[in-house]
C-alpha positions as CSV (number, residue, x, y, z in Angstrom):
1,M,102.5,78.6,121.9
2,E,100.1,79.5,119.4
3,I,100.6,81.2,115.9
4,D,97.3,83.2,116.2
5,F,99.2,84.6,119.4
6,W,102.2,85.4,117.9
7,R,100.3,87.0,114.7
8,Q,98.2,89.3,117.0
9,F,101.4,90.3,118.8
10,L,103.4,91.2,115.8
11,L,100.2,93.0,114.2
12,Y,99.9,95.1,117.6
13,A,103.9,95.8,117.5
14,L,103.9,96.4,114.0
15,L,100.9,99.2,114.9
16,I,102.6,100.6,117.9
17,N,105.9,101.0,115.7
18,Y,104.4,102.6,112.8
19,S,102.5,105.2,115.2
20,I,106.0,106.0,116.9
21,L,107.6,106.6,113.3
22,L,104.4,108.7,112.2
23,L,104.4,111.0,115.4
24,W,108.4,111.4,114.8
25,F,107.8,112.3,111.2
26,L,104.8,114.8,112.3
27,M,107.2,116.4,115.3
28,I,110.1,116.9,112.4
29,I,107.1,118.2,110.5
30,F,105.4,120.8,112.2
31,T,107.4,121.6,115.5
32,R,111.3,121.4,113.8
33,N,112.1,125.0,115.0
34,W,110.9,123.3,118.9
35,V,112.7,120.1,118.7
36,K,115.9,121.5,116.9
37,Q,115.8,124.2,119.8
38,L,116.0,121.4,122.2
39,H,118.7,119.4,121.0
40,G,120.5,122.3,120.6
41,K,120.7,122.6,124.2
42,W,123.2,119.7,124.4
43,F,124.7,119.5,121.0
44,Q,125.9,122.2,118.1
45,L,124.4,120.9,115.2
46,S,123.7,122.7,111.6
47,D,120.0,122.3,110.0
48,V,122.0,120.2,107.1
49,T,123.4,118.1,110.4
50,F,119.7,118.2,112.2
51,D,118.0,117.1,109.1
52,A,120.0,114.1,108.0
53,I,120.3,112.9,111.4
54,H,116.7,112.5,111.7
55,Y,116.0,111.5,108.4
56,G,118.7,108.5,108.6
57,G,117.0,107.8,111.9
58,M,113.7,107.4,110.7
59,A,114.9,105.4,107.8
60,F,117.0,102.9,110.3
61,Y,113.7,102.6,112.5
62,K,111.8,102.0,109.2
63,I,113.8,98.8,108.0
64,G,113.7,98.0,111.2
65,I,109.9,97.5,111.4
66,L,109.9,96.3,108.0
67,L,112.3,93.3,109.0
68,F,111.5,92.6,113.0
69,N,107.7,93.4,112.4
70,L,106.4,93.4,108.9
71,T,108.3,90.3,107.8
72,P,107.9,87.9,110.5
73,L,103.7,88.8,110.5
74,L,103.4,88.1,106.8
75,T,105.5,84.8,107.1
76,L,102.9,83.9,109.7
77,Y,100.0,84.8,107.7
78,L,101.6,82.8,104.7
79,M,102.0,79.5,106.9
């Protein structure tokens, strides 16, 4: 396959993944109580634990985006 295909593919994947990360962040910022109430139906989480789980999850997701989308994309553009 051509390099241009993979560049475009990784660019769209990067945009979609960052959109998901931004939506997750905005949901936690603006609808935190609703999300906590929704998760509270299944799990007994304190506020500190809830925040730590979401912060850690967002950090893990962002590192994954950087490793699996951005780094290969930059590599293809530098080739």
